[in-house]
C-alpha positions in Angstrom: -59.2 29.1 -78.8 -55.6 30.0 -79.7 -56.8 33.5 -80.7 -58.5 33.9 -77.3 -55.5 32.8 -75.4 -53.2 35.0 -77.5 -55.5 38.0 -76.9 -55.6 37.3 -73.1 -51.9 36.9 -73.1 -51.5 40.3 -74.7 -53.8 41.9 -72.2 -52.0 40.3 -69.2 -48.6 41.1 -70.6 -49.6 44.7 -70.9 -51.1 44.8 -67.4 -48.1 43.2 -65.8 -45.6 45.3 -67.7 -46.4 47.9 -65.0 -44.5 47.7 -61.7 -46.0 46.0 -58.7 -46.3 49.4 -57.0 -48.6 50.6 -59.8 -50.6 47.4 -60.2 -51.6 47.0 -56.5 -52.9 50.6 -56.0 -54.8 50.3 -59.3 -56.4 47.1 -58.1 -57.1 48.4 -54.6 -58.8 51.6 -55.8 -62.0 50.1 -57.2 -62.0 47.8 -54.1 -61.9 50.9 -51.9 -64.8 52.4 -53.8 -66.7 49.2 -53.7 -66.2 49.3 -49.9 -67.9 52.7 -49.9 -64.8 54.6 -48.8 -65.0 58.4 -49.5 -63.2 59.3 -52.7 -60.6 61.4 -50.9 -59.8 58.6 -48.4 -59.7 56.0 -51.2 -57.3 58.0 -53.3 -55.1 58.9 -50.4 -55.0 55.3 -49.2 -54.0 53.9 -52.6 -51.3 56.6 -53.0 -49.9 55.5 -49.7 -49.8 51.9 -50.8 -48.1 52.8 -54.1 -45.6 55.1 -52.6 -44.8 52.7 -49.8 -44.2 49.8 -52.2 -42.1 52.1 -54.5 -40.1 53.0 -51.5 -39.5 49.4 -50.5 -38.3 48.6 -54.1 -36.0 51.7 -54.1 -34.5 50.8 -50.7 -33.9 47.2 -51.8 -32.3 48.4 -55.1 -30.0 50.6 -53.1 -29.3 47.7 -50.7 -28.2 45.5 -53.6 -25.8 48.3 -54.9 -24.2 48.3 -51.4 -23.8 44.6 -50.8 -23.1 43.4 -54.3 -19.5 44.9 -54.4 -18.9 43.5 -50.9 -19.9 40.0 -51.9 -18.0 40.1 -55.1 -14.9 41.2 -53.2 -15.4 38.4 -50.7 -15.4 35.9 -53.6 -12.4 37.6 -55.3 -10.3 37.9 -52.1 -10.8 34.3 -51.2 -10.2 33.0 -54.7 -13.7 31.3 -54.9 -15.4 30.2 -58.1 -19.1 29.5 -58.2 -20.6 28.5 -61.6 -24.2 29.7 -60.8 -25.1 33.4 -60.7 -27.8 34.6 -58.3 -29.7 37.0 -60.6 -32.7 37.4 -58.3 -36.4 36.8 -59.1 -36.8 39.0 -62.3 -35.7 36.4 -64.9 -37.9 33.8 -63.3 -40.9 36.2 -63.6 -39.9 36.9 -67.2 -39.9 33.1 -67.9 -43.4 32.9 -66.5 -44.9 35.9 -68.4 -43.4 34.7 -71.7 -45.2 31.4 -71.5 -48.6 30.7 -73.2 -49.7 28.8 -70.1 -49.7 31.9 -67.9 -52.7 33.7 -69.4 -54.7 30.5 -68.9 -53.6 29.8 -65.4 -54.1 33.3 -63.9 -57.9 33.5 -64.5 -58.2 29.9 -63.3 -56.5 30.7 -60.0 -58.8 33.7 -59.5 -61.8 31.4 -60.0 -60.2 28.9 -57.6 -60.0 31.6 -54.9 -63.6 32.6 -55.5 -64.7 29.0 -55.4 -62.9 28.4 -52.1 -64.6 31.6 -50.7 -68.0 30.4 -51.9 -67.5 26.9 -50.4 -66.1 28.4 -47.2 -62.8 26.5 -47.6 -61.0 29.8 -47.1 -61.7 33.2 -45.7 -58.9 34.9 -47.7 -59.3 37.0 -50.7 -56.0 36.7 -52.6 -55.7 40.1 -54.3 -51.9 40.2 -54.7 -52.1 39.8 -58.5 -48.4 40.4 -59.0 -47.4 37.4 -56.9 -49.6 35.1 -59.1 -46.5 34.5 -61.1 -45.2 32.3 -58.3 -48.0 29.9 -59.0 -47.7 30.1 -62.8 -44.0 29.5 -62.8 -44.5 26.0 -61.4 -47.0 25.2 -64.1 -44.6 26.5 -66.8 -41.8 24.3 -65.5 -44.0 21.2 -65.1 -45.5 21.6 -68.6 -42.1 22.1 -70.2 -40.7 19.0 -68.5 -43.7 16.7 -68.8 -45.1 18.1 -72.1 -48.6 18.1 -70.6 -50.7 21.2 -70.5 -53.1 19.5 -68.0 -50.3 18.7 -65.6 -49.0 22.3 -65.9 -52.4 23.8 -65.0 -52.9 21.2 -62.2 -49.6 22.0 -60.7 -50.3 25.8 -60.6 -53.8 25.2 -59.1 -52.4 22.9 -56.4 -49.7 25.3 -55.3 -52.2 28.1 -55.4 -54.6 26.2 -53.1 -51.9 25.4 -50.6 -50.7 29.0 -50.6 -54.2 30.4 -50.1 -54.7 28.1 -47.1 -51.3 29.1 -45.6 -52.2 32.8 -46.2 -55.5 32.0 -44.4 -53.6 30.7 -41.4 -51.1 33.6 -41.3 -53.8 36.3 -40.5 -53.9 35.5 -36.7 -50.1 35.8 -36.4 -50.2 39.1 -38.3 -52.9 40.5 -36.0 -51.2 39.2 -32.9 -47.8 40.7 -33.7 -48.7 43.9 -35.6 -52.3 44.7 -34.6 -53.4 44.7 -38.3 -56.7 43.0 -38.5 -58.0 41.3 -41.7 -54.6 41.1 -43.4 -52.8 38.0 -44.4 -49.5 37.4 -46.1 -49.7 36.3 -49.7 -46.4 35.2 -51.4 -45.7 31.5 -51.8 -42.1 32.1 -50.8 -43.3 33.5 -47.4 -46.7 31.9 -46.6 -45.4 28.6 -47.8 -43.0 28.4 -44.9 -45.8 28.7 -42.3 -46.3 25.0 -41.6 -42.6 24.6 -41.1 -42.3 27.6 -38.9 -45.3 26.5 -36.7 -43.7 23.1 -36.2 -40.3 24.6 -35.4 -41.8 27.0 -32.9 -43.4 24.1 -31.1 -40.1 22.1 -31.2 -38.3 25.1 -29.6 -40.9 25.1 -26.9 -40.1 21.5 -26.1 -36.3 22.0 -25.8 -35.2 23.0 -22.2 -32.9 26.0 -22.1 -33.6 27.0 -25.7 -37.2 27.8 -24.9 -36.0 30.4 -22.4 -33.8 32.3 -24.9 -35.5 35.4 -26.1 -34.5 38.5 -28.0 -37.2 40.7 -29.4 -36.0 44.1 -30.8 -39.6 45.2 -31.1 -39.9 45.3 -27.3 -38.6 48.5 -25.7 -36.5 48.3 -22.6 -38.3 48.8 -19.4 -36.2 51.7 -18.3 -37.1 54.0 -21.2 -36.1 53.7 -24.8 -34.7 50.8 -26.8 -31.5 49.0 -25.9 -28.7 49.5 -28.3 -29.1 46.1 -30.0 -32.8 46.5 -30.3 -32.3 49.2 -32.9 -32.3 47.8 -36.5 -30.0 50.6 -37.5 -27.3 49.4 -35.0 -27.8 45.8 -36.3 -27.3 47.3 -39.8 -24.0 48.8 -38.8 -22.8 45.5 -37.3 -23.7 43.5 -40.4 -22.1 46.2 -42.6 -18.9 46.0 -40.6 -18.9 42.2 -40.8 -19.4 42.1 -44.6 -16.7 44.8 -45.0 -14.3 42.8 -42.9 -14.8 39.7 -45.0 -14.4 41.7 -48.2 -11.1 43.2 -47.0 -12.4 46.8 -47.3 -10.3 49.7 -46.2 -11.6 52.0 -43.4 -13.3 54.5 -45.7 -15.3 51.8 -47.6 -16.0 49.9 -44.4 -17.6 52.9 -42.7 -19.6 53.9 -45.8 -21.0 50.4 -46.2 -21.9 50.2 -42.5 -23.8 53.5 -42.5 -25.5 52.8 -45.8 -26.9 49.5 -44.6 -28.0 51.2 -41.4 -29.8 53.7 -43.5 -31.7 50.9 -45.3 -32.8 49.5 -41.9 -34.1 53.0 -41.0 -36.0 53.6 -44.2 -37.7 50.2 -44.6 -40.0 50.7 -41.6 -41.0 54.1 -42.9 -42.0 52.6 -46.2 -43.8 49.7 -44.5 -45.7 52.1 -42.4 -47.2 53.8 -45.5 -48.2 50.4 -46.9 -49.8 49.4 -43.6 -51.8 52.6 -43.3 -53.1 52.5 -46.8 -53.7 48.7 -46.9 -55.3 48.7 -43.5 -57.8 51.4 -44.3 -59.0 49.7 -47.5 -59.0 46.2 -46.1 -60.9 47.3 -43.0 -63.6 49.1 -45.1 -63.9 46.1 -47.4 -64.0 43.6 -44.6 -66.8 45.5 -42.8 -68.9 45.7 -46.0 -68.5 42.0 -46.8 -69.2 40.8 -43.2 -72.3 43.1 -43.0 -73.8 41.5 -46.2 -72.5 37.9 -45.7 -72.5 36.7 -42.1 -70.8 33.5 -43.1 -67.7 35.5 -44.2 -66.9 36.9 -40.8 -63.2 36.8 -40.3 -62.4 37.7 -43.9 -58.8 38.4 -44.6 -57.1 40.1 -47.6 -53.8 38.5 -48.7 -51.2 41.1 -49.5 -47.4 41.3 -49.9 -45.0 41.5 -47.0 -44.5 45.2 -47.3 -46.9 45.7 -44.4 -44.4 43.8 -42.1 -41.5 46.0 -42.9 -42.3 48.1 -39.8 -41.5 45.3 -37.4 -38.0 45.6 -36.0 -37.7 41.8 -35.3 -38.6 41.1 -39.0 -35.8 43.4 -40.2 -33.3 42.2 -37.6 -33.9 38.5 -38.5 -33.5 39.1 -42.3 -30.4 41.2 -41.8 -28.7 38.7 -39.4 -29.4 35.8 -41.8 -27.6 37.6 -44.7 -24.0 36.9 -43.4 -25.2 33.5 -42.3 -26.3 32.8 -45.8 -22.9 33.7 -47.2 -21.1 31.6 -44.7 -23.3 28.6 -45.4 -22.7 29.1 -49.1 -19.0 28.6 -48.5 -19.3 25.4 -46.4 -22.3 23.4 -47.7 -21.2 20.5 -49.9 -22.9 20.6 -53.3 -23.7 24.3 -53.3 -22.8 26.1 -56.5 -24.2 29.6 -55.9 -23.3 32.7 -53.8 -26.4 34.7 -52.6 -26.4 38.1 -54.2 -29.4 39.3 -56.2 -32.0 37.6 -54.0 -30.1 38.2 -50.7 -32.1 41.2 -49.5 -35.3 39.1 -50.1 -34.5 37.3 -46.9 -36.1 40.1 -44.9 -39.4 39.4 -46.8 -39.1 35.6 -46.9 -38.4 35.2 -43.1 -40.9 37.9 -42.1 -43.9 35.6 -41.3 -41.7 33.0 -39.7 -40.4 35.8 -37.3 -44.0 36.7 -36.4 -44.9 33.0 -35.8 -41.9 32.9 -33.4 -43.5 35.8 -31.5 -40.8 38.3 -32.7 -38.1 36.2 -31.1 -35.1 36.8 -33.4 -33.0 34.0 -31.9 -35.7 31.4 -32.7 -36.3 32.9 -36.2 -32.6 32.8 -37.0 -32.2 29.2 -35.9 -35.3 28.2 -37.9 -33.9 30.1 -40.8 -30.6 28.1 -41.1 -32.2 24.9 -42.5 -34.3 27.1 -44.8 -31.2 28.8 -46.2 -29.4 25.6 -46.6 -32.3 24.2 -48.7 -32.4 27.4 -50.7 -28.8 27.0 -51.7 -29.0 23.4 -52.7 -32.3 23.7 -54.5 -31.2 26.9 -56.4 -28.0 25.1 -57.4 -29.9 22.0 -58.6 -32.5 24.0 -60.6 -29.9 26.3 -62.3 -29.7 24.3 -65.5 -33.4 24.3 -66.0 -33.8 28.0 -65.2 -30.9 28.8 -67.6 -32.4 26.8 -70.4 -35.9 28.3 -69.9 -34.5 31.8 -69.7 -32.6 31.2 -73.0 -35.7 29.8 -74.7 -37.7 32.9 -73.5 -35.2 35.1 -75.3 -33.6 36.7 -72.3 -30.2 38.3 -72.7 -28.4 37.0 -69.7 -24.9 38.5 -70.2 -23.2 36.3 -67.5 -20.3 35.0 -69.5 -21.7 31.5 -70.2 -22.5 30.7 -66.5 -25.8 29.3 -65.3 -28.4 31.4 -63.5 -30.7 30.9 -60.6 -32.3 32.8 -57.7 -31.3 32.2 -54.1 -34.7 32.4 -52.5 -37.3 32.2 -55.3 -35.2 29.8 -57.3 -34.7 27.6 -54.2 -38.3 27.6 -53.1 -39.0 24.4 -51.3 -42.8 24.0 -52.0 -42.3 24.6 -55.7 -39.4 22.2 -55.8 -41.4 19.5 -54.1 -44.4 19.9 -56.3 -42.2 20.1 -59.5 -40.9 16.6 -58.7 -44.2 15.3 -57.4 -45.9 16.1 -60.8 -43.2 14.1 -62.5 -43.9 11.1 -60.2 -40.6 11.2 -58.4 -40.7 8.6 -55.6 -39.0 10.8 -53.1 -41.5 13.6 -53.6 -44.3 11.1 -53.4 -42.9 9.7 -50.1 -42.8 13.2 -48.7 -46.6 13.6 -49.1 -47.4 12.3 -45.6 -44.8 14.6 -44.1 -46.2 17.7 -45.9 -49.8 16.6 -45.0 -48.8 16.3 -41.3 -47.2 19.8 -41.3 -50.3 21.3 -42.9 -52.5 19.6 -40.4 -50.4 20.8 -37.5 -50.5 24.4 -38.9 -54.3 24.1 -39.2 -54.6 23.0 -35.5 -52.5 26.0 -34.4 -54.8 28.3 -36.5 -57.9 26.8 -34.9 -56.6 27.5 -31.4 -55.9 31.2 -32.3 -59.2 32.1 -33.9 
């Protein structure tokens, strides 16, 4: 058995050593051929997917190089000292892939998805293999703390089942706001916020005055062309100026930072459009094939990463506006020990589905994002000792001068944090079960009204 697991671990490690923008097209290509797409169309669609995702990664990397000096300058100018470094998601993924639990969990999650499809408890095919690490990470943490392989596997399967259902319920919102049919949003960090976002949207509807406030950059002005603040590039300039002002930059550095962030906001939709075109073509062909052969599978959705939403101006505007909000909250929230840095650009992705649920209303999405960000900061701070010890045990060279590590969004994920404590029998986590169940039920009811 140990030999089999070791061999499977070696195969998975080799497969996942490739970048996500290589893995996904490689997985989508046989799916396209299975869906009987013409070879030329299948190849072209998969190239679009790969190039689009590579573009998103490149743009985000450039974004980090622009904002990192600004945030570090803000900390230095104000004499701040935070003991936890936001290193982003890569070390967390590395912790996951270095564990012997992961090669056991990944196939089991695939079987879980197939079983849910067969029993009609989902209509979502979860093909986003790269983001399976989100599920496995919880299992790795649970196993290391409890010492139980069974609890580790169970934790991964539970969070996977919840995420698959939330991805299921995301499809109508994606179709309503983007026109993309048969596509759902896959990552735990994004789909996991769906029950909360649905509840918050209903709460906003019930508040007089607030329910009338609306700002949707995706809607063009009636008198031809977008208004100035409906352009993500303009919002990028504003955010760049704000960060530069806080960092104490001179005029030259301020203008360069503002224009570079505006460029990021211009390029992201272009990359997202490629992903949407490629993914939409393959998913439509596969959806038609499955529905023709299995009538019970009508309404099938394919769960993919958030790259397809990077074309939506409201999504980009929400994430961008929440970045300075995150830094401000990091300064004022008691108990916070981390300044958002490596994971900060990830806010665009994390808040993307929430923005769609809010009907593209950036004001609502930003308001809903404030409690999310506050919890990110506190959870990421609380989990830092565990992430640091696990990274050290995995042999990662951190190079952070003895400080602890965490990740602002992925390290502060609410669903993973709750389940991590639930599988340890923590009474507060147990007491939260009815609340989580109520949110899931409310989200299911909303989904039933939309389909």
